[in-house]
Each structure stands twice: as C-alpha cells, then as structure tokens.
N, C-alpha and C positions, 0 to 999 in steps of 0.2 A: 343820953340815949344809949341803951345797951344793945348789943348784937346777939341774935339768937343763933348765929352761925357757929357751929362747933367744928373744930379741926378733926379730920378723920385720920387716925393713926392706925394704919394697917400693919405696922410692924415690918420687920425685915423680910418676911416670907411672902407678903402680898403687896401687889401694886397694880393700879389700874393703868394699863399700857395702851389699850386701844378700845374704841367703842364701835360696835357693829349694829347698824339699824336694818331690820328686815321689814319690808313692806311699810315703810314709814313715809308718809306724805306722798310724793310723786316718785320716789325711788324704790326699786325692788330690793336693792342691797347696797349699803354704803358702809365703809369703815373709815375711821380716821384715828390717827395716833394721838395719844395724850402724853405730852412731855411734862416738864415741871409745872407749867401753867397752861391753861387752855381757855379760850373764849368760845362760848356757844352763842351764835347769833343767827338770825334769819327772820324772814317775814312771818306774819301772823299765820297760825294754823299749819306750821311746818314741822312740828314734833319736838320742839325744844323742851317744853315742860314734860312731855312723855318720856324723853330720854333721861331727864334728871330724875323723874319718879322711878324709872326702871333701875337706875344706878342705886338710888336709895333703897329700893325693895331688896336688891341682892346684897348690899353691903352693910346695911344697918339692922341689927337684930331686933330693935324695938318695933319694927313694922309688923303689925298684927292684922291679918286679913279679916278677922272677926270684928274689928273695930272700924272697918271702912265705912265712910259716909255713903259712898255709892258702890253698888255691887257691880262687878265686871266679870267677864268671861272671855276666854280665848275662842274665837270663832274660826273653825277650820273648814 
C-alpha cells in the first residue's frame, strides 16, 4: 500500500506557525499554534476538513480554481 501524502518543504523562509479560523463552526475567531507536529481533532461538522482545504489552497501551487468539482463563493 502506497501513501499519497507528500511532505511539504517550505524551505528556510516559510513555515506554518499558527492557524486562525474566522467564523468557523460555532466560533467567531480562533487561533492555535502549530509546532513541529499537530493533531486536528473535533466532532462532526466542526471545520476540520475546511481548515485543511484552506491550508492546501494557500500553500500548494497545483490547486486550480478552474478545476474545482464544486463552485464556491465568499459570502459577505
């Protein structure tokens, strides 16, 4: 069995140090630090997958909005 997980090498100039969630689930604003390792856990429909997708969106260049299966928009 092979793993599809790839290591993210951000180099010496970049590092993910904290995550801030705005209007996520039941919280208006939450930040939490990221050290060498982190575990993201919580109940159903609490924003875990959304947080991971947001990280992937900003850090991985292969994300292309034109190839999205579902369309999305920021509602303000």
